[in-house]
Every structure is written in structure tokens, then in C-alpha cells.
C-alpha positions in Angstrom: -18.3 -35.9 19.3 -15.9 -34.6 21.9 -13.1 -32.3 20.9 -9.6 -33.8 20.2 -7.5 -34.6 23.3 -4.9 -32.1 22.2 -7.4 -29.2 22.5 -8.6 -30.5 25.9 -5.0 -30.7 27.1 -4.3 -27.1 26.1 -7.4 -25.9 28.0 -6.4 -28.0 31.0 -2.9 -26.5 30.9 -4.3 -23.0 30.9 -6.6 -23.7 33.8 -3.7 -25.3 35.7 -1.4 -22.3 35.2 -4.2 -19.9 36.3 -4.9 -21.9 39.4 -1.2 -22.2 40.3 -0.7 -18.5 40.0 -3.8 -17.6 42.0 -2.9 -20.1 44.7 0.7 -18.8 44.8 -0.5 -15.2 45.4 -3.1 -16.2 48.0 -0.4 -18.3 49.8 2.1 -15.4 49.6 -0.4 -13.0 51.1 -1.3 -15.4 53.9 2.4 -16.0 54.7 3.2 -12.3 54.7 0.4 -11.5 57.1 0.9 -14.4 59.5 4.0 -14.3 59.0 5.3 -17.7 57.9 8.8 -17.7 56.3 8.8 -21.2 54.6 5.4 -20.6 53.0 6.5 -17.1 51.9 9.6 -18.4 50.2 7.8 -21.3 48.6 4.9 -19.2 47.3 7.2 -16.6 45.9 9.3 -19.2 44.1 6.1 -20.8 42.7 4.7 -17.5 41.4 8.0 -16.7 39.7 8.1 -20.1 38.1 4.6 -19.7 36.8 5.5 -16.4 35.3 8.3 -18.1 33.4 5.8 -20.8 32.2 3.4 -18.1 31.0 6.0 -16.3 28.9 7.6 -19.5 27.6 4.6 -21.8 26.9 1.4 -19.9 27.5 1.8 -16.4 25.8 -1.8 -16.4 24.8 -2.8 -16.0 28.5 -0.9 -12.8 28.9 -3.6 -10.8 27.0 -6.3 -12.3 29.2 -4.4 -11.1 32.3 -4.0 -7.7 30.7 -7.7 -7.4 29.9 -8.5 -8.2 33.5 -6.1 -5.4 34.7 -3.7 -8.0 36.1 -0.7 -7.6 33.8 2.9 -8.4 34.7 3.5 -5.0 36.2 0.6 -5.4 38.6 1.6 -8.9 39.5 5.3 -8.0 40.0 4.5 -5.0 42.2 2.1 -7.2 44.3 4.7 -9.9 44.7 7.4 -7.4 45.9 4.9 -5.6 48.1 3.9 -8.8 49.9 7.6 -9.6 50.4 8.0 -6.2 52.0 5.0 -6.7 54.2 6.4 -10.1 55.3 9.7 -8.5 56.2 8.0 -5.8 58.3 5.8 -8.4 60.0 8.8 -10.6 60.7 10.9 -7.9 62.3 10.6 -5.9 65.5 9.1 -2.4 65.7 12.3 -0.6 64.9 12.6 -2.6 61.6 10.5 0.0 59.7 13.4 2.5 59.9 15.9 -0.2 58.9 13.9 -1.2 55.8 12.9 2.4 54.7 16.0 2.7 52.4 15.1 -0.6 50.8 11.6 0.5 50.2 12.8 3.8 48.7 15.2 1.8 46.4 12.4 -0.4 45.3 10.2 2.6 44.5 13.1 4.1 42.6 13.4 0.9 40.6 9.8 1.0 39.6 10.1 4.7 38.7 13.0 3.8 36.4 11.0 1.0 34.9 8.3 3.6 34.0 10.9 5.9 32.5 12.3 3.0 30.4 8.8 2.2 29.2 8.2 5.9 28.3 11.5 6.1 26.4 10.9 2.8 24.6 7.6 4.2 23.4 9.4 7.2 22.0 12.0 5.0 20.3 9.2 2.8 18.8 7.6 5.9 17.4 10.8 7.1 15.8 11.1 3.7 14.2 7.5 3.6 13.0 7.9 5.0 9.5 5.0 6.3 7.3 6.1 4.0 4.5 7.2 0.3 4.9 9.0 -1.3 2.0 10.3 -4.6 0.7 12.7 -5.2 -2.3 13.6 -1.5 -2.3 16.9 0.1 -1.3 15.9 2.3 1.6 19.4 2.8 3.1 19.1 6.6 2.6 16.6 6.6 5.5 19.3 5.8 8.1 17.9 2.4 8.8 19.5 0.5 11.7 19.0 -2.8 13.7 16.3 -2.7 16.3 17.0 -2.3 20.0 17.1 -5.6 21.9 13.7 -7.1 22.4 14.3 -7.1 26.1 14.2 -3.3 26.1 11.1 -3.1 23.9 8.9 -5.5 25.8 7.8 -4.2 29.2 6.8 -7.7 30.5 10.1 -9.4 29.7 12.1 -6.3 30.8 10.4 -6.2 34.2 10.6 -9.9 34.7 14.4 -9.9 34.0 15.4 -6.6 35.5 13.2 -7.0 38.6 14.3 -10.5 39.4 17.4 -9.5 41.4 15.3 -7.2 43.6 12.7 -10.0 44.2 15.4 -12.5 44.9 17.2 -10.2 47.3 13.9 -9.6 49.2 13.3 -13.3 49.4 16.8 -14.0 50.7 16.4 -11.3 53.4 13.1 -12.9 54.4 14.9 -16.2 54.8 18.0 -14.9 56.6 17.0 -11.7 58.2 20.0 -9.9 56.7 18.9 -6.8 54.8 22.1 -6.7 52.8 20.7 -9.3 50.4 17.7 -7.1 49.6 20.0 -4.0 49.3 22.3 -5.9 46.8 19.4 -7.2 44.8 17.7 -3.8 44.5 21.0 -2.1 43.6 21.5 -4.6 40.8 18.0 -4.1 39.6 18.6 -0.3 39.6 21.9 -0.8 37.7 20.3 -3.0 35.0 17.4 -0.6 34.5 19.7 2.4 34.3 21.8 0.7 31.7 18.7 -0.1 29.7 17.5 3.5 30.0 20.8 4.8 28.7 20.8 2.4 25.8 17.4 3.6 24.7 18.2 7.3 25.2 21.1 6.9 22.8 18.6 5.7 20.2 16.9 9.1 20.4 20.0 11.1 19.3 19.5 12.7 15.9 22.2 10.7 14.2 21.0 7.3 15.7 17.4 7.4 14.7 15.8 6.9 11.3 14.8 9.7 9.1 11.7 11.7 10.3 8.3 11.5 8.7 8.8 14.3 6.2 12.2 13.0 5.1 10.7 9.6 4.5 7.8 11.0 2.5 10.3 13.1 0.4 12.3 9.9 -0.2 9.2 8.0 -1.2 8.2 10.7 -3.7 11.7 10.5 -5.2 11.6 6.7 -5.4 8.2 6.9 -7.3 9.7 9.5 -9.7 12.8 7.3 -10.3 11.0 3.9 -10.5 8.1 5.3 -12.6 5.6 2.4 -11.9 2.8 1.9 -14.4 0.7 -1.0 -13.0 0.3 -2.2 -9.4 -1.6 -4.6 -7.2 -3.6 -3.0 -4.3 -4.4 -5.1 -1.3 -5.9 -4.7 2.1 -7.2 -7.4 4.4 -6.8 -9.5 7.5 -3.8 -11.7 8.3 -5.3 -14.9 6.9 -6.3 -13.3 3.6 -2.8 -12.9 2.2 -3.3 -15.8 -0.2 -5.7 -13.6 -2.2 -2.9 -11.3 -3.1 -0.2 -14.0 -3.4 -2.0 -15.7 -6.2 -1.6 -12.6 -8.4 2.1 -12.1 -7.8 3.2 -14.4 -10.6 0.9 -12.9 -13.3 1.9 -9.4 -12.2 5.6 -10.2 -12.4 5.2 -11.8 -15.8 3.9 -8.5 -17.2 7.4 -7.0 -17.2 7.7 -3.3 -17.0 7.6 -1.7 -13.6 4.9 -3.2 -11.4 4.5 -2.4 -7.7 2.5 -3.9 -4.8 0.6 -1.5 -2.7 -0.4 -2.6 0.8 -2.3 -0.8 3.6 -1.6 -2.9 6.7 1.9 -3.2 8.2 1.4 -6.8 9.3 0.7 -7.8 5.7 4.2 -6.9 4.5 5.9 -10.1 5.7 2.9 -12.2 4.6 3.3 -11.4 0.9 5.0 -14.4 -0.7 8.5 -14.3 -2.1 8.6 -11.9 -5.0 11.1 -9.5 -6.7 8.4 -6.9 -7.2 8.7 -3.7 -5.0 6.3 -3.7 -2.1 5.2 -0.5 -0.4 2.9 -0.3 2.6 1.1 3.0 3.0 -1.0 2.9 6.2 -2.2 6.5 6.1 -4.6 7.9 3.6 -2.5 11.0 3.3 0.5 8.9 2.2 -1.7 6.9 -0.1 -2.8 10.0 -1.9 0.8 10.7 -3.0 0.3 8.0 -5.7 -1.9 10.6 -7.5 1.2 12.5 -8.5 3.0 9.3 -9.6 3.2 7.6 -13.0 1.0 4.8 -11.8 -1.8 4.2 -14.3 -3.6 1.0 -13.3 -4.2 -0.8 -10.0 -5.7 -4.3 -9.9 -7.7 -5.4 -6.9 -7.9 -9.1 -5.9 -10.5 -8.3 -3.1 -12.8 -5.7 -1.7 -12.2 -4.1 1.7 -13.2 -1.0 3.6 -9.9 0.7 2.6 -10.5 0.1 -1.1 -12.7 3.2 -1.3 -9.8 5.3 -0.2 -7.7 4.5 -3.2 -10.6 4.8 -5.6 -10.6 8.5 -4.9 -7.5 8.9 -7.0 -8.8 10.1 -10.4 -5.5 9.6 -12.3 -5.5 5.8 -11.8 -7.7 3.3 -13.4 -8.9 0.4 -11.3 -9.7 -3.2 -12.3 -11.3 -5.8 -10.0 -9.7 -9.2 -10.7 -11.1 -11.0 -7.6 -9.2 -13.9 -6.0 -11.4 -16.6 -7.5 -14.7 -17.0 -9.2 -17.6 -19.2 -8.2 -21.4 -19.3 -8.3 -21.6 -17.8 -4.8 -23.2 -14.4 -4.4 -19.8 -13.0 -3.2 -18.5 -13.4 -6.8 -21.1 -10.7 -7.9 -20.6 -8.2 -5.2 -22.4 -4.9 -5.9 -19.2 -3.1 -4.9 -17.7 -4.2 -8.2 -19.4 -1.3 -9.9 -17.1 1.1 -8.2 -14.2 -0.1 -10.4 -13.5 1.1 -13.9 -13.5 -2.4 -15.2 -14.2 -5.9 -13.9 -11.8 -8.6 -15.2 -13.3 -12.1 -15.2 -12.1 -15.5 -16.4 -14.7 -16.3 -19.1 -18.2 -15.9 -20.5 -19.9 -17.6 -17.5 -18.7 -14.8 -15.2 -19.9 -12.1 -17.7 -23.3 -13.8 -17.7 -23.3 -14.0 -13.9 -22.9 -10.3 -13.6 -25.6 -9.7 -16.1 -28.1 -11.9 -14.2 -27.1 -10.5 -10.8 -28.0 -6.9 -11.9 -25.7 -5.3 -9.4 -24.9 -2.3 -11.6 -21.9 -3.7 -13.5 -22.3 -2.8 -17.2 -21.4 -5.4 -19.8 -19.0 -2.9 -21.5 -16.9 -2.8 -18.4 -16.5 -6.6 -18.1 -13.2 -7.9 -19.7 -12.5 -11.6 -20.1 -8.9 -12.4 -19.3 -9.0 -16.1 -18.2 -7.1 -17.2 -15.1 -3.3 -16.5 -15.6 -2.5 -18.5 -12.4 -3.8 -21.7 -14.1 -1.4 -21.8 -17.0 0.8 -24.1 -14.8 -2.0 -26.6 -14.1 -1.3 -29.8 -16.1 -4.1 -31.2 -18.2 -5.8 -34.6 -17.8 -3.5 -37.5 -18.8 -5.8 -40.5 -18.3 -6.7 -42.8 -15.4 -4.6 -42.9 -12.1 -1.0 -43.6 -12.8 0.6 -42.5 -9.5 2.1 -44.7 -6.8 0.9 -48.2 -6.4 -0.9 -49.5 -3.3 -4.2 -51.0 -2.1 -5.3 -54.6 -1.9 -4.9 -55.3 -5.5 -1.5 -53.6 -5.9 -2.8 -51.2 -8.6 -2.2 -47.5 -8.9 -3.6 -45.5 -6.1 -6.3 -43.0 -6.8 -5.2 -39.6 -5.4 -8.3 -37.7 -4.2 -8.0 -34.1 -3.2 -10.7 -33.0 -0.7 -10.5 -29.2 -0.6 -13.7 -27.7 1.0 -14.3 -24.0 1.2 -15.0 -22.2 4.5 -18.4 -21.4 6.0 -18.7 -17.8 4.8 -20.3 -14.8 6.5 -24.0 -15.4 5.6 -24.6 -18.6 7.6 -25.7 -20.5 4.5 -25.3 -24.2 5.3 -24.5 -24.9 1.6 -21.3 -22.8 1.7 -19.1 -25.6 3.1 -19.4 -29.4 3.2 -17.2 -29.7 6.3 -20.0 -29.5 8.8 -22.7 -31.6 7.2 -20.8 -34.0 4.9 -17.1 -33.7 5.6 -16.7 -36.6 8.0 -18.9 -38.9 5.9 -16.9 -38.1 2.7 -13.6 -38.7 4.4 -14.8 -42.0 6.0 -16.0 -43.2 2.6 -12.7 -42.3 0.9 -10.6 -43.9 3.7 -12.7 -47.1 3.4 -11.3 -47.7 -0.1 -7.8 -49.2 0.2 -6.9 -47.9 -3.3 -7.4 -44.2 -2.3 -4.7 -41.8 -1.2 -6.4 -38.8 0.4 -5.1 -35.2 0.3 -7.1 -33.0 2.7 -6.6 -29.3 2.2 -9.1 -27.2 4.2 -9.7 -23.5 3.6 -7.5 -21.3 5.8 -10.6 -19.6 7.2 -12.3 -22.8 8.2 -13.9 -22.3 11.7 -13.3 -18.6 11.8 -17.1 -17.9 11.8 -18.8 -21.1 12.8 -17.2 -23.1 15.6 -18.9 -26.2 14.3 -16.8 -26.0 11.1 -13.6 -25.8 13.2 -14.6 -28.8 15.3 -15.5 -30.8 12.3 -12.2 -29.9 10.7 -10.4 -31.2 13.8 -12.3 -34.5 13.7 -11.6 -35.0 10.0 -7.9 -34.6 10.7 -8.1 -37.1 13.5 -9.8 -39.6 11.2 -7.0 -39.2 8.7 -4.3 -39.7 11.3 -6.1 -42.8 12.7 -6.3 -44.2 9.1 -2.5 -43.7 8.7 -1.8 -45.4 12.0 -3.7 -48.5 10.8 -1.6 -48.8 7.6 1.2 -51.2 8.1 3.6 -50.0 5.5 6.9 -48.8 7.1 7.7 -45.2 6.9 10.8 -44.4 4.8 13.7 -42.5 6.2 13.5 -38.7 5.9 14.3 -37.6 2.4 17.7 -36.0 2.1 16.8 -34.7 -1.3 13.7 -32.9 0.1 15.8 -31.5 3.0 18.3 -30.1 0.5 15.6 -28.7 -1.8 13.8 -27.1 1.2 17.0 -25.5 2.4 17.6 -24.1 -1.1 14.1 -22.8 -1.5 14.1 -21.3 2.0 17.4 -19.5 1.3 15.9 -17.9 -1.8 12.5 -17.0 -0.4 13.0 -16.4 3.3 14.8 -13.5 4.7 16.8 -14.3 7.9 15.8 -11.9 10.7 16.9 -11.7 14.3 14.3 -12.7 16.8 13.9 -9.1 17.9 13.9 -7.5 14.4 11.3 -4.7 13.9 9.9 -3.3 10.6 12.8 -0.9 10.2 15.4 -3.7 10.5 13.4 -5.9 8.1 13.4 -3.0 5.6 17.2 -2.9 6.0 17.5 -6.7 5.4 15.0 -7.0 2.6 16.6 -4.4 0.3 16.7 -4.7 -3.5 16.8 -8.3 -4.5 19.7 -9.9 -6.4 19.2 -10.0 -10.2 17.8 -13.3 -11.4 16.3 -14.3 -8.1 12.8 -14.7 -9.5 13.9 -17.3 -12.1 15.9 -19.1 -9.4 12.9 -19.3 -7.1 10.7 -20.7 -9.9 13.3 -23.5 -10.6 13.8 -24.2 -6.9 10.0 -24.4 -6.4 9.6 -26.9 -9.2 12.4 -29.0 -7.8 11.0 -28.8 -4.3 7.5 -30.0 -5.4 9.0 -32.9 -7.2 11.1 -33.9 -4.2 8.1 -33.4 -1.8 5.7 -35.7 -3.6 8.5 -38.3 -4.1 9.3 -38.3 -0.4 5.8 -39.1 0.8 5.2 -42.7 1.9 3.2 -44.6 -0.7 -0.4 -45.0 0.2 -0.3 -42.6 3.2 -2.9 -39.9 3.4 -1.9 -36.3 3.9 -3.2 -33.1 5.5 -2.0 -30.1 3.6 -2.1 -26.9 5.6 1.3 -25.3 5.0 2.1 -22.7 2.4 3.8 -25.3 0.4 2.7 -27.2 -1.6 0.3 -24.7 -3.1 -3.2 -25.7 -4.2 -2.3 -25.8 -7.9 0.5 -28.2 -7.1 -2.1 -30.5 -5.4 -4.2 -30.2 -8.6 -1.3 -31.7 -10.6 -1.0 -34.9 -8.5 -4.7 -35.4 -7.9 -6.9 -37.7 -10.0 -10.1 -36.4 -8.5 -11.3 -33.3 -6.7 -14.1 -33.2 -4.1 -15.0 -29.7 -3.1 -17.9 -27.2 -2.6 -19.4 -24.5 -4.8 -16.3 -22.3 -4.8 -13.5 -21.0 -7.1 -11.6 -24.2 -6.4 -13.7 -26.2 -8.8 -13.6 -23.4 -11.4 -9.8 -23.5 -11.2 -9.6 -27.3 -11.2 -11.5 -27.3 -14.5 -8.3 -26.1 -16.2 -7.1 -29.7 -15.9 -10.4 -31.2 -17.2 -10.0 -34.0 -14.6 -13.1 -35.4 -12.8 -14.5 -33.5 -9.9 -17.4 -33.8 -7.5 -19.4 -31.2 -5.5 -21.0 -31.9 -2.2 -24.6 -30.7 -2.1 -25.3 -29.6 1.5 -27.7 -26.9 0.4 -30.9 -29.0 0.9 -31.8 -28.5 -2.7 -32.8 -31.4 -5.0 -30.0 -32.3 -7.4 -31.7 -30.8 -10.4 -32.4 -27.5 -8.6 -28.8 -27.6 -7.3 -27.4 -27.9 -10.8 -29.7 -25.2 -12.1 -28.7 -22.8 -9.3 -24.9 -23.3 -9.7 -23.7 -23.6 -13.3 -20.2 -24.6 -12.2 -21.7 -28.0 -11.2 -22.6 -28.9 -14.7 -19.5 -31.1 -15.2 -19.5 -32.5 -11.7 -20.7 -35.5 -9.9 -23.1 -34.3 -7.1 -22.6 -36.0 -3.8 -25.2 -36.1 -1.0 -24.2 -35.5 2.6 -24.2 -39.2 3.4 -21.4 -39.7 0.7 -23.3 -42.7 -0.8 -22.1 -41.9 -4.3 -18.3 -42.1 -3.5 -17.8 -45.7 -4.6 -19.4 -45.1 -8.0 -17.4 -41.9 -8.4 -14.1 -43.6 -7.8 -15.1 -46.3 -10.3 -15.6 -43.7 -13.0 -12.3 -42.1 -12.3 -10.4 -45.5 -12.5 -12.3 -46.5 -15.7 -12.6 -43.4 -18.0 -15.0 -45.3 -20.3 -17.5 -45.0 -17.5 -17.0 -41.3 -17.1 -20.1 -39.7 -18.6 -19.1 -36.1 -17.7 -15.9 -35.6 -19.7 -17.6 -33.7 -22.6 -19.5 -31.6 -20.1 -16.3 -30.6 -18.3 -14.6 -29.6 -21.6 -17.6 -27.4 -22.5 -17.8 -25.9 -19.0 -14.0 -25.2 -19.0 -14.5 -23.0 -22.1 -17.5 -21.2 -20.5 -15.7 -20.6 -17.2 -12.1 -20.0 -18.2 -12.4 -18.9 -21.9 -10.4 -20.2 -24.8 -7.0 -21.8 -24.5 -5.5 -19.4 -27.1 -4.3 -16.8 -26.6 -3.1 -17.8 -23.1 -4.6 -16.2 -20.0 -1.3 -14.4 -19.3 -1.4 -12.9 -22.8 -5.0 -11.8 -22.3 -4.2 -10.4 -18.9 -1.3 -8.4 -20.3 -3.5 -7.1 -23.1 -6.1 -5.9 -20.6 -3.4 -4.1 -18.6 -2.1 -2.3 -21.7 -5.6 -1.3 -22.8 -6.5 0.1 -19.4 -3.1 1.9 -19.1 -3.9 3.5 -22.4 -7.3 4.6 -21.1 -5.6 6.1 -18.0 -3.1 8.1 -20.2 -6.0 9.4 -22.4 -7.9 10.4 -19.3 -4.9 12.3 -17.9 -4.3 14.0 -21.2 -8.0 15.2 -21.4 -7.9 16.3 -17.8 -4.7 18.3 -18.5 -6.3 20.0 -21.5 -9.4 20.9 -19.5 -7.3 22.4 -16.8 -5.3 24.5 -19.3 -8.5 25.7 -21.0 -10.2 26.6 -17.8 -7.3 28.8 -16.6 -7.8 32.4 -17.9 -4.8 33.6 -19.9 -3.1 37.0 -19.7 -4.8 39.4 -22.2 -2.7 41.8 -24.2 -3.9 45.4 -24.1 -3.8 47.8 -27.0 -2.1 51.2 -26.4 -5.5 53.0 -26.6 -7.0 50.6 -24.0 -3.9 51.2 -21.8 -4.3 55.0 -22.0 -8.0 54.9 -21.3 -7.4 52.6 -18.4 -4.8 54.9 -17.0 -7.0 58.0 -17.4 -9.8 56.3 -15.7 -7.6 55.3 -12.9 -6.3 58.8 -12.5 -9.7 60.3 -12.5 -11.0 57.9 -9.9 -8.1 58.1 -7.7 -7.0 55.4 -5.3 -9.7 53.2 -3.9 
């Protein structure tokens, strides 16, 4: 199937911009050499307009130009050079002497531009601190607002500051009066000089943040004062923040003094709203300062290349908690044996590690349940949500939440490519179904076919919504109010040009009680969100809100793949189905993936969807309820004590082990150091005599 029209329009727009800019420069060169004043003026105006379009609507193309060594500086110099060539060609032979001061002024402008760029790099370096924080009072580091974005971005700066010079040259080409070019170049020089002065002031000792050593000393003092005991360590790509965010709630519920340790600067704003202190330590040398802290345990939601760096710290115990459990091989990664303990949800994961034989010993596996799932509401009977459909009964809310394609190319990883469209068509064909489609954030990141299938699925859902004749209600005032309240509590307001130092200044220590207020506001927002949706309308859920577990609570049925989504959904004991795109027969599929034991297995053609919906609407026809209850116990462990209680107990036990390890290490260090031996008077005399006899060495 062809790609959606919106994608084609974006591609066409980029090609149009590229063609217009190329044509403008070709026309400008031809007009300058000929010379031809009207064409020179028109082509210059077009090239400037296209530059504005690039920065306003096509910023993605700027990197393409830079990679081809045609960035804005090159384009701007070429544009002004062609104007100068045109002026020289238009004039008489003695014009070279008349225009020499203008050329000198233009060269001086570009020299100043290079100086501003060099100073802006120095300013950026002084504002690149070795530690980035959130929810910590770092005012002692002399934090200040960032310089204007115009002074920090060379492309924007050259486009704005150089515009008077280009306009003056263009006016001179049109009128023959060099005063216009002189005025434009003078204004460009003035603007650039003012910008250079503003940046130079930022380099004064009292105007720049604390230096690297001062920041590190401050961080050591903060660690000594805060005295963290347990933390979450996370490193990953921009789209993987959800793996850490799902553990923020359980970590905060521990009480005590938790901390979040990150490694990538871009990850700091991607961590969801939390009152926990967040520290980003990009360098290994800075990370090693944790060895001298009171930190006893770090939990790890994912593996990454930088995980090995923190595992070097012997004073800290490390537990792998994963960001979800499934039957996929990634849930039994051999890297897990590098941790002191592996914390899993229930007996099934323990057995999975034993079968995988990846080096994780059974004594190091601890069952803690899934603390995130304590908020998932249990099964409450057949669909009782909004009414709709041909018979006017309750709509059956179906959540289709496929996973992504993974790194190994296994066609059974995701159902999006082979079965997604068939499943969605079958669901949309039932007038009593309300579909919630929540694709994995990484869908299409490896296999372009998955991204294309995802776009087609979205278009199917939009088309189905257009065919439904029910009028859309007015925007919900309650939802707008709840959204504004939640945004106020969870979103820090930054200037458009704020950098990391300014964000540290704004995101200082949170107000007391903010976490409880966020929890109340989130619950109120979710209630208002679901109430505001038009009855019977299908929805594509891709924003951070509502979260996956909120979708669980309104869904009557889940359709997914072999992933942690189905394991988590089992907390509700609601019906679920798994798409079998592996090519295995159903019996072999169930044997290979134990999490499918309580599921309806769907083939890629989605032929079993009508019978599945019938069993959801009539629980007496549901033959898998008992299997789901048994599987929930195997996957997630017992209901009592709660997962949060088991998680807290595991943290306390590993903290105790870390303290014991430190005590033993301290005793060994003391025993290994030779003490000062007391000498008897006879020994002292003998030693002195021997020394005297021998004389100096």
C-alpha cells in the first residue's frame, strides 16, 4: 500500500525547498555574471525567503545541508559574494576602488561573526557543568539565565545580523548608490559587535557559573548532606525514558533518601515528574565519586553499555529489576549475571532464568512482584462502559498494544507487520467495539515495514471515525482545567532559549507535598479524559498521558504480542489475546511462550476475533478465566504481601548486605595495614649501637 498522503506531502515539501534554493543560487550567479539587475534582485529575495522557510518549517533539512558542506555560513557568504560580483560587473572600471571599502567592511563583518562564534563556544563550555541536577537547590553554583538563543545559534545569528548587509548590497545593486550598502554593512557590524560584547561579559569571573572543581566539591558536599541510600541508575536513548519512568513511583514510595542517577544530559528533562533528586553524571570520573557516598543499592531497569562503568564501584550493591518481563530472550539476557541480584516478578521468571542457563544463580533471584501494577484495577465483569453500537448495548473497549520489532529480526516479535491491519479491520467491523490503539514508542525504529504498517493502521482508525455519524461533543472544560492543573504541577516553565544551567536554576528543590498533589491531579485528569471522549469513537494513544496502566483500567480486552504488556495486564485477570505471527503451530506457540497459557491465540488473518469478542461479552463462554488466575500467580507472585512491600523488603535486605560488605572491607583494610611496633629499651640500644657501628649508609 502507498504511504499516507501526509508523509508524501512532507517529502514533496522538502524537495520543493531544495529545488527553490538551488534555482535561486543558480539564477543569482547567472544574473551577477551577465549582469541582470531584476533577476539579481529577485533571486536574492527568493533565496532569503527560502532560508526563512528552512528555519521556520523545515529545520530537519539544515543537518542535510551541513553534512554536504553547504551550511548557512557557506550559503550566506555565497549570496553576498554574488551580490558583490554583480555590483562590480554593473559598474565601470573605476568602481573597484569605490567598492573596496564595502568589501573590507563585509570581510570585517564575517571576521566578527567568527569571533562571536568562538566566544559563544567558550560561553557554552563554561555553562556545561560536570553535574546536571533536578529537584536540588544548586544556587550555590552561581547559576544564571542563558544568553539569548540568537547569540548561541550561529545559523540564526548570521541570518539576522547579516540581513542588513545583504539588504544594503541588494539596494545598491538596484539604485547604483553605494551608501545603501555602506549603511547595511555598518548596521551588521554594529549588531555583531553588540552581540560579541554581550557574550564577553558572560566570561567575566563573577558572571559565569562555578568551575568544574567547585561543582564537584559542591556535589560531594550534597552527597554528604543528603546521604542517599538507594538509587535508580539509568542510561539509554531518548525514546527509552519510559523504562526508568515506570520505577519512579515504587522508588518514591520507599521513603528514605532515594536518588536517580543518569548518564546522558538529554535524559534529564525526559524523566517524568518526580520529587526525587535527579543527578546526571556524564563522565566516569564523576560517577566514581559515588564510591565515597552513603549510597548502598542501585536498581537497574535496563542494560546499557555504560552500566559496566557503575558496576565497578564495590561499595554499592546492584539489582537488575528490568522494565518488564516476557518470554522473549531479552528477558533472560546473560548480562544479568553481572548484578548482585536479579529481581523478578514471580516464579515464572525464576524458572525462565534457570532454563536459559545464562549464568544467573537461583540464590541471586529475588521475587518482588511488579510494584507498578498495584494501581491496576481487577476484573469487574463483562463490558459496562459507554453505550453504542447497533443494539445500543455497552461498548466493548479493546486495547491493541503491540510491541516493537526488536533487534533480532524475528517476525514473531511484533504483530504490526503481519497481522496488525487484519486485527484492526476485524475490530473496526464490529459496531460494538471501541478500539484503543497504543503502539510501542520504538515501532518502526528498526524495520521500516513496521513503521509503514503503523501509519496505515492509524489511517484505518481515522477513516472509521469519519464514518461514524455521532456528533462530536464540545471540548471538555473539565478536561482543560484538569490538564492545566496537572501541567502546572508536573511541567516546569522554561524560556525558549533556556539551557541546562537555566533549567537547573528553575527546577530547584520541589515544594513540600507536590508528589501527593500530582497523584491526586493525575487521577482527576484520567477521569476527566475518559469522560471527555466521544462515545463509540476509536482512539490512537501515543502521548505520555494516559499511561498504559490507565488504558488497562478502561479496557475490557487486550490484544498484544509476546511482551511484558500481557504479563502486566494479567494483574487485572481480564481476557487477553496474543497474535501468533511466529509461524509456529498453536500448540508449539503455547509451549514456547508460557505467558500465552491464559490467552486466546489469534492467527495473522484475525479470523478468531468475533469469537473472542463473544467470550468477552458473555463471561460464561470464557474458558480461560481459571488459567489466567493461575498464570497471574506464576508470573506476578502472590497478592499478599503487596508488590510494593516485597520491593521494599528486597531493598532493605540488599542495603544490609551492602553495609556488611563495607564493614568487612574496612576490617580487612585495617588488618592489612602494619601497625607501629613498640621497641623494648634493649632493642632500642642494640639498634642504636648497630647503627653507630655501621655508620651512615
